[in-house]
C-alpha positions in Angstrom: 13.9 13.2 18.1 14.9 15.5 15.6 18.4 15.8 16.5 19.3 12.1 14.8 20.0 11.8 11.4 17.0 11.8 9.4 17.4 8.1 8.3 17.4 6.9 11.5 14.3 9.1 12.6 12.3 7.8 9.7 12.5 3.8 10.2 13.1 4.4 14.3 9.5 2.7 14.9 10.4 -0.3 12.6 13.9 -0.8 13.7 12.8 -0.7 17.4 10.0 -3.0 16.7 12.8 -5.2 15.6 14.6 -4.9 18.8 14.0 -6.3 22.5 12.3 -3.4 23.5 9.3 -3.6 21.2 7.0 -5.2 23.6 7.7 -1.8 25.6 7.1 0.4 23.0 3.7 -1.4 21.7 2.3 -0.7 25.3 2.8 2.5 25.3 0.1 5.3 24.8 0.3 8.8 24.5 -2.0 11.4 26.5 -3.2 13.0 23.6 -4.7 9.8 22.4 -2.4 9.1 19.3 -2.4 5.3 20.4 -5.8 3.3 20.9 -6.2 1.2 23.6 -5.6 -2.1 22.2 -8.7 -3.8 21.7 -9.1 -7.6 22.9 -7.4 -10.0 21.7 -5.2 -7.9 19.6 -2.2 -8.6 21.8 -1.4 -12.4 20.4 1.5 -14.6 20.3 2.8 -16.7 17.8 0.3 -19.4 18.0 -2.1 -21.7 15.8 -4.0 -18.6 14.8 -1.3 -16.8 13.7 -0.1 -19.1 10.4 -0.9 -18.5 6.8 -4.1 -19.1 5.5 -5.7 -21.6 3.0 -7.7 -20.2 0.1 -11.7 -21.1 0.0 -10.5 -20.9 -3.9 -8.9 -24.1 -4.2 -4.9 -25.3 -3.6 -3.5 -23.4 -6.6 -5.1 -19.7 -5.8 -2.2 -17.1 -5.9 -4.9 -13.9 -5.7 -6.6 -14.3 -2.8 -9.7 -12.0 -2.1 -9.0 -10.9 -6.1 -11.3 -13.8 -6.8 -14.2 -12.0 -5.4 -14.5 -10.1 -8.8 -16.2 -11.4 -11.9 -17.4 -10.0 -15.4 -20.7 -9.3 -13.8 -19.5 -7.3 -10.9 -16.9 -5.4 -12.6 -19.9 -4.4 -15.6 -22.1 -3.7 -12.6 -19.7 -0.7 -11.3 -18.9 0.4 -14.8 -22.7 0.8 -15.5 -22.8 3.1 -12.4 -20.3 5.4 -13.6 -22.1 9.1 -13.2 -19.3 11.0 -14.4 -16.4 11.5 -17.0 -14.0 12.9 -14.1 -11.2 10.9 -13.5 -9.1 11.3 -10.2 -5.4 9.9 -10.9 -4.7 8.1 -7.3 -1.3 7.7 -8.1 2.0 9.9 -6.8 5.1 10.7 -9.0 8.2 8.6 -9.0 11.1 11.4 -8.3 14.8 11.1 -7.3 15.0 12.0 -3.3 11.3 10.2 -3.0 10.2 8.7 0.3 10.8 5.3 0.4 12.4 2.3 2.7 16.1 2.8 1.9 17.2 3.3 5.4 16.3 -0.5 5.8 18.8 -1.3 3.2 16.0 -0.9 0.0 17.5 0.8 -3.1 16.1 4.6 -3.6 14.5 5.5 -6.8 17.3 6.8 -9.3 16.6 7.8 -12.9 19.6 7.8 -15.4 19.7 9.1 -19.1 21.1 6.4 -20.9 20.5 8.6 -24.4 20.6 12.6 -24.6 20.1 14.2 -28.1 23.5 15.9 -27.4 25.0 13.1 -26.0 23.8 11.0 -29.4 25.3 13.4 -31.6 28.6 13.3 -29.9 28.5 9.6 -29.7 26.5 8.5 -32.8 25.8 5.0 -31.3 24.1 4.0 -34.2 26.2 5.4 -36.9 23.9 7.7 -38.6 26.3 10.1 -38.8 26.1 14.3 -37.4 23.5 15.6 -39.6 21.1 12.6 -38.9 21.9 12.9 -34.9 21.2 16.5 -35.2 17.7 16.3 -37.1 16.5 13.5 -34.8 16.6 14.5 -31.4 16.9 11.0 -29.1 16.3 10.5 -25.7 16.2 7.1 -23.8 16.6 6.4 -19.8 16.1 3.9 -17.4 15.4 3.4 -13.9 16.3 1.2 -10.6 13.8 1.2 -7.9 12.0 -0.8 -4.9 9.2 -2.2 -5.7 7.6 -1.2 -2.9 7.8 2.6 -3.3 5.3 5.2 -4.8 1.7 3.7 -5.4 2.0 0.3 -5.7 0.2 -3.1 -4.6 1.7 -5.8 -2.3 1.1 -9.5 -3.5 0.5 -12.2 -1.4 4.3 -13.3 -1.2 5.2 -10.2 0.4 4.8 -11.7 3.8 4.6 -15.2 5.3 4.6 -16.5 9.1 6.6 -19.5 9.5 7.8 -20.2 6.2 4.8 -20.1 4.5 3.0 -17.4 2.3 -1.0 -17.2 1.8 -2.5 -21.1 1.0 0.5 -22.9 2.0 3.2 -22.0 -0.4 6.4 -22.6 1.3 9.9 -20.5 1.0 11.7 -24.0 0.4 9.5 -25.0 -2.4 8.7 -22.0 -4.6 11.5 -19.2 -3.8 14.0 -19.5 -6.7 17.4 -17.0 -7.5 14.6 -15.6 -9.6 11.9 -15.0 -7.2 8.7 -16.8 -6.2 7.2 -18.8 -8.5 3.8 -18.6 -6.6 1.7 -15.6 -5.9 4.2 -12.8 -7.3 3.0 -9.8 -8.9 2.4 -10.7 -12.1 -0.7 -13.0 -11.1 -2.1 -10.0 -9.6 -5.2 -9.3 -12.3 -6.7 -5.4 -13.4 -9.0 -4.3 -10.1 -12.0 -3.0 -11.4 -14.7 -2.4 -8.1 -16.7 -0.2 -6.3 -14.5 2.1 -4.5 -14.8 4.2 -1.1 -12.9 6.8 0.5 -13.1 6.7 4.5 -11.6 10.2 5.2 -10.5 9.5 8.9 -8.4 12.6 9.1 -11.6 14.3 8.0 -14.1 13.0 10.5 -11.4 13.5 13.3 -12.0 17.3 12.4 -7.7 17.3 11.2 -5.7 17.8 8.0 -3.7 14.9 9.3 -4.0 12.2 12.0 -1.4 12.4 15.3 1.8 10.6 14.8 1.5 6.8 15.4 -1.9 7.3 16.1 -4.1 3.8 15.2 -7.1 3.6 13.4 -9.8 1.5 15.3 -13.4 0.1 13.9 -14.9 2.7 15.8 -12.8 5.3 13.7 -13.8 3.7 10.3 -17.7 3.3 11.5 -17.5 7.0 12.7 -16.2 8.3 9.7 -18.5 5.9 7.1 -21.4 7.3 9.3 -20.3 11.4 8.7 -20.1 10.8 4.9 -23.0 8.8 4.7 -21.9 5.9 2.9 -22.2 1.9 3.4 -19.9 -0.5 3.0 -20.3 -3.4 0.3 -19.4 -6.7 0.1 -16.5 -6.9 -2.4 -15.6 -2.9 -2.0 -11.8 -1.4 -2.3 -11.5 0.7 0.6 -9.1 3.4 0.5 -8.2 5.0 4.0 -7.1 8.5 4.1 -5.2 9.9 7.1 -3.9 12.5 5.6 0.2 12.4 5.4 0.0 12.8 1.7 0.2 15.9 2.4 3.7 15.8 3.0 5.0 13.3 0.1 6.5 16.0 -2.0 9.2 17.7 -0.3 9.5 16.4 3.2 10.4 13.0 3.4 10.5 12.6 7.4 7.6 14.1 7.7 6.0 11.8 5.3 7.7 8.5 6.9 8.0 9.2 10.8 5.6 7.5 12.8 2.8 6.9 10.7 -0.5 7.1 11.9 -2.4 3.7 10.0 -4.6 0.9 10.3 -4.8 -1.3 13.4 -5.4 -4.9 13.5 -8.5 -4.7 14.8 -9.7 -2.4 12.4 -8.4 -4.6 9.4 -9.6 -7.4 11.0 -13.3 -5.6 10.8 -13.0 -4.7 7.4 -12.1 -7.9 6.1 -14.3 -10.3 8.7 -17.4 -7.9 8.9 -17.6 -5.5 6.2 -16.4 -8.2 3.9 -14.3 -5.5 1.8 -12.1 -7.0 -1.1 -9.1 -5.2 -0.5 -7.9 -2.0 0.9 -5.2 1.1 0.7 -4.6 4.3 2.5 -2.4 7.2 1.8 1.0 6.1 3.9 3.7 4.1 3.5 3.0 1.4 5.2 -1.1 1.2 5.7 -0.3 0.5 9.2 1.1 2.4 12.4 4.3 2.3 13.6 5.4 1.2 16.6 2.8 -1.4 16.4 0.6 -3.5 19.1 1.6 -6.6 19.3 5.2 -8.3 21.1 5.5 -10.9 19.1 5.3 -9.8 15.3 6.7 -6.2 14.1 4.6 -5.9 11.3 1.0 -7.8 12.1 -1.9 -5.8 9.8 0.5 -7.0 7.2 1.0 -10.7 8.2 -2.6 -10.8 8.9 -3.3 -9.5 5.3 -1.5 -10.9 3.2 -0.5 -14.3 5.1 -3.5 -15.0 7.1 -6.2 -13.6 4.7 -4.7 -13.4 1.5 -5.7 -9.7 1.1 -3.7 -8.0 -1.3 -3.2 -4.3 -0.1 -2.1 -0.7 -1.6 0.0 1.9 0.1 0.9 5.5 -0.8 -2.3 5.9 -2.5 -3.4 9.8 -3.4 -6.7 10.5 -2.0 -6.3 14.2 -1.7 -8.3 15.1 -4.9 -10.9 12.7 -3.7 -11.2 14.1 -0.2 -11.1 17.9 -1.5 -14.2 17.1 -3.6 -15.9 14.7 -1.2 -15.9 11.7 -3.5 -16.8 8.8 -1.3 -17.7 6.3 -3.7 -16.2 5.9 -7.1 -15.4 2.9 -10.0 -11.8 1.7 -8.8 -10.1 1.0 -12.0 -6.2 -0.3 -11.5 -3.8 -2.5 -12.9 0.0 -2.8 -11.6 3.0 -4.0 -13.3 3.4 -8.3 -14.4 6.9 -8.2 -12.5 7.5 -11.8 -12.3 8.1 -13.4 -9.2 8.3 -10.0 -7.3 6.5 -9.2 -4.1 4.7 -5.9 -5.0 4.8 -3.7 -8.4 4.0 -0.2 -8.8 0.4 0.8 -10.2 -1.6 3.6 -11.4 -5.2 3.8 -10.1 -7.8 6.1 -11.1 -11.2 7.0 -9.9 -14.2 7.8 -11.5 -17.2 8.9 -9.4 -20.6 6.8 -9.1 -23.9 8.4 -10.2 -25.6 9.7 -6.7 
């Protein structure tokens, strides 16, 4: 596989999933167990079950399960903080970082708009050389795709049959300046109990195998090993181990990612009743996918069907190293109006006990 150009290798699973042989690849399973056996019900056709869901919080709801937070729930978790130690769960943004550039999205770019020496030469404010030599002025600008680095997916990121969650349609709610409904600016700051599920550690490996599809049993095994129980309204963060490649090896970080399977996503939302979730990989779910008629089924299940905004590229190595499995999760994303996602900088603060 490594004789192909890097950009082809990075996104080959996604590109194939969009092609005519998606079904064949979805059914493929490696002898080493990199693909779990497809659970009953996971192979679906685009029928009435796979439709944009309607919100129990009303016809105007644009944030889905984040409605589970309240002043009382936020205060409750803040009162349980047992340490002043902070774990930064975000990654650096840097030129050359992993992103979705092979499918046409812009890479991260950083530009100096003003530099101390350049300002002295250009004198843009007409203050003279002496003033510019005294006052060192630096300014800069960035361009980027909203789904790179540590970020959250808003509910308008993926829909089904022309609708996003809560029935907002593309014909009525997408203008030249983005979505008028369920954009990233609507997402509130998140303060909730956080839980790390370290699947890689539970398997006794530094990193899950390529394209490993995490199952409900994997999550339950990891929770049991950690002695951790999920509670309704939790923020669940899943560690695959891929983060160790984020700095310096785009191909290794991006290629054939291990990630969440559809059955595991359903278990977290429907059985464990968690509020939202995230992972340390770029896609949350694994590729190739397990469905023949949907190239990104976990995304559409969470966002379109269930109204669950979720996070990707979450840095979990510090929590895993120190075996911090429960914590106060605190995060806020940029209020990018109409956008389908936004960068965020989450932190974790350990809880008592």
